[in-house]
C-alpha positions as CSV (number, residue, x, y, z in Angstrom):
1,X,-5.8,-51.8,-31.9
2,X,-5.9,-51.4,-35.5
3,X,-4.0,-49.0,-37.6
4,X,-7.0,-46.8,-38.3
5,X,-7.7,-46.6,-34.3
6,X,-4.2,-45.6,-33.6
7,X,-4.1,-43.0,-36.3
8,X,-7.4,-41.6,-34.8
9,X,-6.0,-41.6,-31.3
10,X,-2.9,-39.8,-32.3
11,X,-5.0,-37.2,-34.4
12,X,-7.0,-36.6,-31.1
13,X,-3.9,-36.3,-29.0
14,X,-2.5,-33.7,-31.7
15,X,-5.7,-32.0,-31.6
16,X,-5.9,-31.6,-27.9
17,X,-2.4,-30.5,-27.6
18,X,-3.1,-27.8,-30.3
19,X,-6.1,-26.6,-28.5
20,X,-3.9,-26.4,-25.2
21,X,-1.2,-24.4,-27.1
22,X,-3.6,-22.0,-28.7
23,X,-5.4,-21.4,-25.2
24,X,-2.0,-20.7,-23.7
25,X,-1.0,-18.3,-26.5
26,X,-4.4,-16.5,-26.0
27,X,-3.9,-16.0,-22.4
28,X,-0.1,-15.0,-22.7
29,X,-0.5,-12.9,-25.6
30,X,-4.1,-11.6,-25.7
31,X,-5.8,-11.6,-22.4
32,X,-3.2,-11.3,-19.8
33,X,-4.2,-11.2,-16.2
34,X,-6.9,-8.5,-16.1
35,X,-10.4,-8.1,-14.8
36,X,-12.9,-5.3,-14.7
37,X,-12.3,-2.9,-11.7
38,X,-15.1,-1.2,-9.7
39,X,-14.1,2.2,-11.5
40,X,-14.6,0.7,-15.0
41,X,-10.9,0.2,-15.8
42,X,-9.1,-3.1,-16.2
43,X,-7.3,-4.1,-13.3
44,X,-3.9,-6.0,-14.0
45,X,-2.8,-8.1,-11.3
46,X,0.9,-8.4,-11.0
47,X,3.2,-9.8,-8.1
48,X,4.8,-7.0,-5.8
49,X,8.1,-6.9,-7.7
50,X,6.5,-6.7,-11.2
51,X,4.3,-3.8,-10.0
52,X,7.3,-2.0,-8.5
53,X,9.2,-2.4,-11.7
54,X,6.2,-0.9,-13.7
55,X,5.7,2.0,-11.3
56,X,9.7,2.5,-11.5
57,X,9.4,2.8,-15.1
58,X,6.6,5.3,-15.3
59,X,8.4,7.4,-12.7
60,X,11.1,7.2,-15.2
61,X,8.8,8.5,-18.0
62,X,7.6,11.4,-15.9
63,X,11.5,12.2,-15.3
64,X,12.1,11.9,-19.1
65,X,9.2,13.9,-19.9
66,X,10.6,16.7,-17.8
67,X,14.0,16.3,-19.4
68,X,12.1,16.7,-23.0
69,X,10.2,19.8,-22.0
70,X,13.4,21.3,-20.2
71,X,15.5,20.6,-23.4
72,X,12.7,22.2,-25.5
73,X,12.4,25.3,-23.1
74,X,16.1,25.9,-23.5
75,X,16.1,25.4,-27.4
76,X,18.5,22.2,-26.8
77,X,17.3,19.7,-29.0
78,X,20.3,17.4,-28.2
79,X,18.8,17.2,-24.7
80,X,15.4,16.6,-26.1
81,X,16.6,13.6,-28.1
82,X,18.7,12.2,-25.2
83,X,15.7,12.2,-22.7
84,X,13.6,10.9,-25.7
85,X,16.0,8.0,-26.4
86,X,16.3,7.1,-22.9
87,X,12.5,6.1,-22.9
88,X,12.7,4.4,-26.4
89,X,12.4,0.6,-27.3
90,X,15.7,-0.1,-25.6
91,X,13.8,0.0,-22.4
92,X,11.4,-2.6,-23.4
93,X,14.2,-5.5,-22.7
94,X,13.9,-4.6,-18.8
95,X,10.4,-6.1,-18.7
96,X,10.5,-9.8,-17.5
97,X,8.6,-12.2,-20.1
98,X,6.4,-13.6,-17.1
99,X,5.2,-10.1,-16.7
100,X,4.6,-9.4,-20.1
101,X,2.4,-12.5,-20.2
102,X,0.1,-10.8,-17.5
103,X,-0.4,-7.7,-19.5
104,X,-3.4,-7.5,-21.9
105,X,-2.7,-7.2,-25.7
106,X,-4.0,-3.4,-25.6
107,X,-1.7,-2.5,-22.8
108,X,1.3,-3.9,-24.5
109,X,0.3,-2.1,-27.9
110,X,-0.1,1.1,-26.0
111,X,3.2,0.6,-24.3
112,X,5.5,-0.4,-27.2
113,X,3.8,2.3,-29.2
114,X,5.0,4.8,-26.6
115,X,8.4,3.5,-26.5
116,X,8.7,3.6,-30.5
117,X,7.2,7.2,-30.3
118,X,10.0,8.2,-28.1
119,X,12.6,6.8,-30.6
120,X,11.1,8.8,-33.4
121,X,11.1,12.0,-31.2
122,X,14.7,11.3,-30.6
123,X,15.5,10.8,-34.5
124,X,13.5,13.9,-35.2
125,X,15.0,16.0,-32.6
126,X,18.5,15.1,-34.1
127,X,17.3,15.4,-37.6
128,X,14.3,17.7,-37.9
129,X,15.5,19.8,-34.8
130,X,12.4,22.1,-34.8
131,X,10.9,22.8,-31.3
132,X,7.4,23.1,-32.6
133,X,7.8,19.4,-34.2
134,X,9.0,18.0,-30.8
135,X,6.1,19.7,-28.8
136,X,3.5,18.2,-31.2
137,X,5.1,14.6,-31.1
138,X,5.2,15.1,-27.4
139,X,1.5,15.7,-27.1
140,X,0.9,12.7,-29.1
141,X,3.2,10.6,-26.8
142,X,1.4,12.0,-23.8
143,X,-2.1,11.0,-25.3
144,X,-0.8,7.4,-24.9
145,X,-0.1,7.9,-21.4
146,X,-3.5,9.6,-20.7
147,X,-5.3,6.5,-22.6
148,X,-3.4,3.9,-20.7
149,X,-4.0,5.4,-17.2
150,X,-7.7,5.9,-18.2
151,X,-8.2,2.4,-19.2
152,X,-5.9,0.4,-16.6
153,X,-5.0,0.2,-13.0
154,X,-2.2,-2.0,-11.5
155,X,-2.8,-4.0,-8.6
156,X,-0.8,-6.7,-6.6
157,X,-1.9,-10.3,-7.2
158,X,-3.4,-11.7,-4.1
159,X,-0.9,-14.7,-4.3
160,X,2.0,-12.5,-4.3
161,X,0.8,-10.9,-0.9
162,X,0.3,-14.3,0.7
163,X,3.9,-15.3,-0.4
164,X,5.3,-12.0,1.1
165,X,3.5,-12.7,4.3
166,X,4.6,-16.2,4.4
167,X,8.2,-15.4,3.8
168,X,8.5,-12.7,6.7
């Protein structure tokens, strides 16, 4: 084989590898594991443990929202800050990388935006400390919750169910 042929073959192999990496990055970062559901929302397929983790986090959001509203109702901006901080970006470290790869980019954008918003609410509750400001921020944060629940549903991936049945 000539040097020119070897060079062409190496370039072709590199091109194929780059295409595979780009396709994997698109699937992992942008597309995730989502399909259009019957109700028009995107259905994100997770395994059972990932779905449980996500639902547990959502229940934590509801509890945190209750803490914010309670703190605001009592005029206790330190309680508002504490409840908000508990839902901030520090919570994002709990999500497994494999699960993050299954989530569409728009979902991740909404989720990370919501966590960042709670960090901002916490900082402002400690600094600005006005109840009206916190209430406006909470309304903005809840809009992200409404948008996400309107656009997505979470299902258990069929292969996860098959694994559970086999393991029993």
